[in-house]
C-alpha positions, 0 to 999 in steps of 0.5 A, a space after each residue: 443161227 449157225 444151223 440156218 447159215 449152214 443150211 443156206 451154205 449147202 443149199 442150191 444156188 437158187 435158194 442162196 440167191 433167194 435168201 440173199 435177195 430177201 436178206 437185202 430187202 429186210 436190211 434195206 427196209 429196216 434201215 430206211 424204216 428206222 431213218 424214216 421213223 426217226 425223221 417222222 418222229 422228230 417232225 411230228 414231235 416238233 409240229 405237236 410241240 408248236 401246236 400245243 404251244 399255240 393252244 396254250 398261248 391262245 388260251 392265255 390270251 383269252 384269260 388275259 382278256 377276261 382279266 383285262 375286262 375285270 380290271 376295267 371294271 375295277 377302275 370304273 368302280 374305284 372312281 365312282 362318285 356315288 361310292 365316294 359319297 356313301 363312304 366319305 360320310 360314313 361313321 363306323 360307330 353308327 351301326 345303322 348308318 353302316 348297314 344302310 351304306 352296305 345296301 347302297 354299296 351293294 347296289 353300286 357293286 352290282 352296277 359294275 360287276 353284276 354282268 360278269 359271268 367270271 366273277 364268283 363274288 365281290 366285297 368291299 372290306 374294312 377293319 370294321 365291316 365287310 360291305 356286300 357280304 350278303 350279295 354276289 356279282 352272280 345271283 346264284 352265288 351268295 354263300 361266301 362271306 368274310 367274317 367282319 373281324 377276320 379280314 384285317 390280319 389276313 395275307 389278302 389285306 397285307 397284299 392289297 395294302 402293299 399294292 398301294 392302289 394297284 390291282 394285286 392278284 392273290 393265288 388260289 387259297 383255301 377260304 377257311 384257312 385264309 379267314 381262320 374259320 375252323 368249323 369250315 375246314 373239315 367241310 366241303 363247300 362251294 367256295 372252298 378254293 378261291 383266288 382273288 383280285 384286291 385293290 386298296 381304293 385310294 379315292 374317287 371322283 366326286 363332282 368332277 374332282 378327285 377325292 383321296 381317302 388319305 384322311 380316312 381312318 380305314 381305307 376300303 379294299 375292293 375284293 373280287 373272288 374267282 373260282 379256279 373253274 374260270 381257268 378249267 372252263 377255258 382249258 377244257 378240251 383244248 388239248 385232246 391228248 390222253 395223259 396231258 395236264 393243264 394247270 396254272 402256277 404263280 411265281 413261287 410255284 403254288 398251284 392256282 388251277 389244276 384238274 386235280 383240285 386236291 393239289 390246289 394251293 400246293 407248291 409244285 417242284 419245278 426247278 426251271 420255274 424261274 427260267 420259264 417265268 423269264 422266257 414268258 412264252 415257249 415250249 421245252 422238253 423238261 424232266 418231270 418225275 423222272 420222265 422227259 415231257 413236253 411243257 408248253 407255257 405262257 405267262 399272263 401279262 395281267 396276273 404274272 401267273 404261268 399257264 402250263 400244259 404238260 404232255 408225255 411225248 409218247 401220247 403225242 407220238 403213239 397215234 402217229 407211230 401206230 399209223 406209221 407201223 400199220 402203213 409200214 407193214 402194209 408197204 413191207 408186205 406188198 414190197 416183200 411179195 413183189 420182191 419175192 416174185 422178182 427174186 424167183 424170176 431173177 434166180 430162175 433166170 440166173 440158175 436156168 443156164 447153170 442147170 442146163 450146163 450141169 446136165 451137159 457136164 453130166 452127159 460129157 462125164 458119161 462119155 457123150 461128147 456129142 452133147 451141145 449147148 443151145 447158146 442162150 441167156 446173157 453174153 457171159 453164158 453164151 461165151 461159156 456155152 460156146 467154149 464148152 461146145 468148142 471143148 467137147 468138139 476138141 475132145 471128140 477130135 482128139 479121141 478120133 485121133 491118137 489119144 496119147 499122142 495128142 495128150 503129149 502134144 497138149 502137155 508140151 504146148 502147156 509147158 511152152 506157155 508156162 515157160 517164162 522169157 529168159 532175161 539173159 536171152 533179152 540182154 544178149 539179143 539187145 547187145 547183138 542189136 547194139 553191135 549190129 548198129 555199131 557195125 552199120 555206123 548207127 551209134 545213136 541206135 546202139 546208145 539207145 539199145 544199151 540204155 534200154 538194156 541197162 534199164 531192163 537189167 536194173 528193173 529185173 535184177 534189182 527187187 529191193 525197195 531200197 537201193 544205192 543212189 549210184 544204181 538208181 542214178 545209172 537207171 535214170 541216166 539211161 532213161 534220160 539218154 533215151 528221152 534225149 534221142 526222142 526230143 533231140 535238140 530240144 533240151 540239155 541235161 546238167 548233172 551236179 552230184 555230191 559224190 559222197 551221196 552216191 553210196 547212200 540208200 534211196 527208194 527205188 525209182 524215186 527220181 524217174 517219175 519226176 524227170 518223166 513229168 518234166 519231159 512230158 509236161 514241162 517241155 511240152 511246148 518248148 521246141 529248143 533251149 530247154 534245160 533240165 538240171 539234176 542236183 543233189 546236196 545235203 546239210 546237217 538236217 536232210 538230203 535234197 535231190 532237186 529236178 529243175 526245168 525251165 519249161 512252161 510251169 504250172 499254177 497252184 491248183 495244178 500243183 495240188 493236183 500233182 501231189 493229190 494224184 488227181 491226174 498224174 499218180 507218179 509224183 503222188 506215189 513217190 511222195 506216199 512211198 517216201 512218207 511211208 518209209 521215212 515219216 511225215 516230215 519227208 517227201 516232195 516239195 514243188 515250186 513252180 512259176 507259170 511260163 518260167 519253170 518248175 523245181 521239184 525237191 525230194 527231201 530224205 533223211 540223213 543216212 545214219 551210221 
């Protein structure tokens, strides 16, 4: 890097300009590209999050619509009069009657549930028999069965009875584990994983009247079984993003549906599950397995289960980023070519006059003073070329004349130009003008000249930033004398000074800008009866120097402008100088009433020691 900078440093101006242009281009493009990328990334991510959330919510609505139809079927079945008639006259001890009832109940189940393509199977279970085990709502599914003696002690039975007639949803379970069938546990079979809707049938309508099963020994429980493919068939292809996962969990975090079937019934560790359940619907950025991911979720109104789509943000952004980088590279390439071409043109435009000048200077250095520029280029170059031509012409004339004499004359002229005006000469001249004015009876002119002489002497000889108040007051009185001649008859000046404060140290010129402001602005429209009062006092806390006038005054906004230096920098400069010298509590305080006048107080600290 250092070698590159050194190479650029010693290179030609043309190369330096070209390097500068390219560097500015690269820096500008990088800054703009980074800002545009951040903005585009956030915008795309927000849009993608909303799109994913919309998909999840729509899918959840589709599933809820399916479950709602299932729930309507359940209501229709539980109130079926034929079912009540078949079940109410059933004697569990009579096996023949039970088998006959099984066939009859099978027909009733088919009447309500055979048309549903979402159901895997349906049964009515009691402690002594499971009706419909040889049937299924769909004819292609007739393999699953519930052991007659294996239902009473299951979690499913307990959930159904706790529901007291309401439809309860049992999250995905392993069939062999739920019904304690050991020989199936090591096997892979079609109905290995199911989830179910269960409802304890409280009664049915028979001949227009509701008949409760409260007098029955064993109330029947309707069981509707579903495969998790009900979810995956709806979710499939809805989010075409690589790396995305779409699954369903119940309120405790147990997986109801997942693309990886080995995870079914497992509990997923989601620390924010309770919050998501409470929110019902939404989209969040959640850290999962150490990586922050987009999580869109929607809670079912029927089951209370949560559908979640988990997508790594990079999968959403990668296509956009690749397209963005491709477009940016194309744009940068085109801009770079255009910029380099423009840079070459501009650098040549800038360096061409320099090259011409270098050739002319070389000729002049070799003694060819007749060399002349053809004035061209920008205004600055034309002026430079003209001056060079004039210089060559002057040198040629000097050489034609006496070289040494002309050189001495030029040196004398240079020395004369470098001499500074002697202050004593100015003082003597002003005193002479004052005496001449007195001789001619022009006392006012003499007074003005003497005041001006005092001001110049104070300005030239006093270089310190801190001066005695007596000296600064003399300067101020001289200034007031001159201004009083300018505004003769318009105002009068009153001084009220504490003699003990005359030897105190004050900032140089700290009152003159305030007095000037009173003359220029305060008395601007006042033709007579103006009063300017200059006082100084002190107490145990500070010193106070006050300038008061009865001029036109000003409003609050004008006061703020004065201290901020918006239009008049004099007061703001004095205020800043005081605060730099003495600190924040000290400075200028202004009060003013429009039409009545202005009071400016300069607050300085007490003199110590």
